[in-house]
C-alpha positions as YAML, in Angstrom:
chain: A
units: angstrom
residues:
- id: 1
  name: MET
  ca: [-73.15, 104.02, 151.59]
- id: 2
  name: THR
  ca: [-74.06, 105.46, 154.96]
- id: 3
  name: ILE
  ca: [-77.16, 105.33, 157.14]
- id: 4
  name: LYS
  ca: [-78.22, 108.86, 158.09]
- id: 5
  name: SER
  ca: [-79.46, 109.46, 161.60]
- id: 6
  name: PRO
  ca: [-82.21, 110.01, 162.79]
- id: 7
  name: SER
  ca: [-84.01, 109.41, 159.48]
- id: 8
  name: ASN
  ca: [-82.46, 105.97, 158.81]
- id: 9
  name: LEU
  ca: [-82.21, 106.89, 155.13]
- id: 10
  name: GLU
  ca: [-79.33, 105.36, 153.20]
- id: 11
  name: SER
  ca: [-77.03, 107.53, 151.17]
- id: 12
  name: LEU
  ca: [-76.08, 106.62, 147.61]
- id: 13
  name: ASP
  ca: [-72.79, 106.99, 145.79]
- id: 14
  name: TYR
  ca: [-72.73, 108.01, 142.15]
- id: 15
  name: GLY
  ca: [-72.73, 104.95, 139.91]
- id: 16
  name: GLN
  ca: [-73.50, 102.58, 142.76]
- id: 17
  name: PRO
  ca: [-74.84, 99.23, 141.52]
- id: 18
  name: ASP
  ca: [-78.31, 98.19, 142.71]
- id: 19
  name: TRP
  ca: [-79.12, 101.81, 143.56]
- id: 20
  name: ILE
  ca: [-82.82, 101.22, 142.87]
- id: 21
  name: HIS
  ca: [-83.16, 98.96, 145.94]
- id: 22
  name: ILE
  ca: [-81.76, 101.68, 148.21]
- id: 23
  name: TYR
  ca: [-83.94, 104.31, 146.53]
- id: 24
  name: ASN
  ca: [-87.07, 102.19, 147.01]
- id: 25
  name: ALA
  ca: [-86.23, 101.49, 150.66]
- id: 26
  name: ASN
  ca: [-85.75, 105.22, 151.28]
- id: 27
  name: VAL
  ca: [-89.09, 106.04, 149.65]
- id: 28
  name: ASP
  ca: [-90.80, 103.38, 151.79]
- id: 29
  name: ARG
  ca: [-89.30, 104.89, 154.95]
- id: 30
  name: LEU
  ca: [-90.47, 108.36, 153.94]
- id: 31
  name: ASN
  ca: [-93.97, 107.13, 153.10]
- id: 32
  name: THR
  ca: [-94.25, 105.42, 156.49]
- id: 33
  name: LEU
  ca: [-93.22, 108.62, 158.24]
- id: 34
  name: LEU
  ca: [-95.70, 110.70, 156.23]
- id: 35
  name: LEU
  ca: [-98.52, 108.31, 157.09]
- id: 36
  name: LYS
  ca: [-97.71, 108.66, 160.79]
- id: 37
  name: ILE
  ca: [-97.73, 112.46, 160.49]
- id: 38
  name: GLN
  ca: [-101.06, 112.34, 158.67]
- id: 39
  name: ALA
  ca: [-102.49, 110.10, 161.41]
- id: 40
  name: LEU
  ca: [-101.34, 112.56, 164.06]
- id: 41
  name: GLN
  ca: [-103.24, 115.36, 162.31]
- id: 42
  name: ASP
  ca: [-106.47, 113.43, 162.88]
- id: 43
  name: VAL
  ca: [-106.05, 113.80, 166.65]
- id: 44
  name: LYS
  ca: [-107.42, 117.11, 167.86]
- id: 45
  name: ILE
  ca: [-105.40, 118.22, 170.87]
- id: 46
  name: ASP
  ca: [-105.87, 121.65, 172.40]
- id: 47
  name: LYS
  ca: [-103.77, 120.91, 175.45]
- id: 48
  name: LEU
  ca: [-102.12, 117.67, 176.45]
- id: 49
  name: GLU
  ca: [-102.78, 117.14, 180.13]
- id: 50
  name: ASP
  ca: [-100.23, 115.62, 182.50]
- id: 51
  name: ASP
  ca: [-102.10, 112.32, 182.80]
- id: 52
  name: ALA
  ca: [-102.81, 111.84, 179.08]
- id: 53
  name: LEU
  ca: [-100.90, 109.80, 176.52]
- id: 54
  name: LEU
  ca: [-100.96, 109.75, 172.75]
- id: 55
  name: MET
  ca: [-101.06, 106.11, 171.64]
- id: 56
  name: TRP
  ca: [-101.53, 104.16, 168.41]
- id: 57
  name: ASP
  ca: [-104.84, 102.30, 168.28]
- id: 58
  name: SER
  ca: [-104.45, 99.50, 165.75]
- id: 59
  name: SER
  ca: [-108.18, 98.73, 165.73]
- id: 60
  name: GLN
  ca: [-108.89, 102.27, 164.48]
- id: 61
  name: SER
  ca: [-105.59, 102.64, 162.60]
- id: 62
  name: LYS
  ca: [-104.91, 106.04, 164.10]
- id: 63
  name: TYR
  ca: [-103.44, 107.80, 167.10]
- id: 64
  name: VAL
  ca: [-105.81, 108.41, 170.00]
- id: 65
  name: LEU
  ca: [-105.53, 110.41, 173.17]
- id: 66
  name: ILE
  ca: [-105.84, 108.25, 176.29]
- id: 67
  name: LYS
  ca: [-106.38, 109.81, 179.68]
- id: 68
  name: TYR
  ca: [-105.55, 107.90, 182.84]
- id: 69
  name: ASP
  ca: [-107.31, 108.79, 186.09]
...
């Protein structure tokens, strides 16, 4: 079994015992990534300015654009 980079997914060998645990962990990793991508789609960005950052706002549970003056 090998950890694939940069996805951090684990590979499986045919007939490997306890394969379901690796499969479930891989699905959890993919779901987490998909949720982050979905959250990024909620942020409307026409142009990211030099003094702006995209940050996770845990109170809103989404990414927000923060501009520093």
